[in-house]
C-alpha positions in Angstrom: 6.4 10.2 -8.8 4.0 12.1 -11.2 0.7 10.6 -12.1 -2.0 11.0 -14.6 -5.6 10.2 -13.9 -7.6 8.0 -16.5 -10.1 11.0 -16.8 -7.4 13.5 -17.8 -5.7 11.0 -20.1 -9.1 10.2 -22.0 -9.7 13.9 -22.1 -6.3 14.7 -23.8 -6.7 11.9 -26.2 -10.1 13.1 -27.1 -8.7 16.5 -27.8 -6.4 14.8 -30.4 -3.1 15.6 -28.3 -0.2 14.0 -29.6 0.8 11.8 -26.5 4.0 9.6 -26.0 2.0 6.8 -24.4 3.8 3.6 -23.5 1.9 0.5 -22.4 4.3 -1.9 -20.2 2.0 -4.9 -20.2 3.0 -8.1 -22.0 2.2 -8.2 -25.7 -0.6 -10.8 -25.2 -2.3 -8.3 -22.7 -1.8 -5.4 -25.1 -3.3 -7.5 -28.0 -6.5 -8.1 -26.0 -7.1 -4.5 -25.2 -5.2 -1.2 -25.8 -5.9 2.4 -26.1 -3.2 3.2 -28.9 -0.2 3.1 -26.9 3.3 1.9 -28.0 3.8 -1.5 -26.3 7.0 -1.9 -24.6 6.6 -4.8 -22.2 8.2 -4.1 -18.7 10.0 -7.6 -19.0 12.2 -6.3 -21.8 11.9 -2.5 -21.1 15.6 -2.0 -20.4 16.3 -3.4 -23.6 14.3 -0.6 -25.4 15.6 2.4 -23.5 17.7 3.6 -26.4 14.5 3.8 -28.7 13.1 5.9 -26.0 15.7 8.5 -26.0 14.1 10.8 -28.4 11.5 11.3 -25.7 14.0 12.2 -22.9 13.1 16.0 -22.7 9.3 15.4 -23.7 6.3 14.2 -21.6 6.1 10.3 -21.6 3.0 8.6 -20.1 3.5 5.1 -19.0 0.5 2.8 -18.6 -0.1 -0.9 -17.4 -3.0 -3.1 -16.1 -3.3 -1.5 -12.7 -0.3 1.0 -12.1 2.5 -1.2 -10.6 4.3 -2.0 -13.6 4.0 1.5 -15.0 5.4 2.9 -11.7 8.5 0.7 -12.1 9.0 1.7 -15.7 8.6 5.4 -14.8 11.2 5.0 -12.0 13.6 3.4 -14.6 13.1 6.5 -16.9 13.4 9.0 -14.0 16.8 7.5 -13.0 17.8 7.7 -16.8 17.2 11.4 -16.6 13.9 11.7 -18.5 12.4 15.1 -17.5 8.5 14.6 -17.6 7.4 11.0 -16.8 3.9 10.2 -15.7 2.2 6.9 -14.9 -1.5 6.3 -15.3 -3.0 6.0 -11.9 -5.2 2.8 -11.6 -3.9 1.7 -15.1 -6.2 0.3 -17.8 -8.4 -1.7 -15.1 -9.6 1.8 -13.9 -10.1 3.0 -17.6 -12.3 0.0 -18.3 -14.3 0.5 -15.1 -14.8 4.1 -16.0 -15.2 4.0 -19.6 -16.7 0.6 -20.5 -16.2 -0.6 -24.1 
C-alpha cells in the first residue's frame, strides 16, 4: 500500500496543488479539526463509492486520525480498481504533532 508522509502532504498543499484528499473520520471528528479534505466517513464509505468514481484514474489521498481507517479505505479503493491511492502515514494525529495549530 502506498503512503504519503504528513510533511510531503503539507508541502504539496502549500504549493497549492489540487489534491483529491478524502478524510474518512466520522463527521464530528472532521468538524473538530480538518485540513480541507472531503469528509467521507469510513462507516458509510462503501455507500459513496459511486461519488468517487471520477477519481479512479487520478491520485487519491486518504486520511484519518492515526492511519488505520485510511488504510482500510485505501484497500477498498485498490480493490475497486483505483490506480493511485495513498494513505497518510500517521494520520492527523501526526500532522498535529508536527504542525501545531
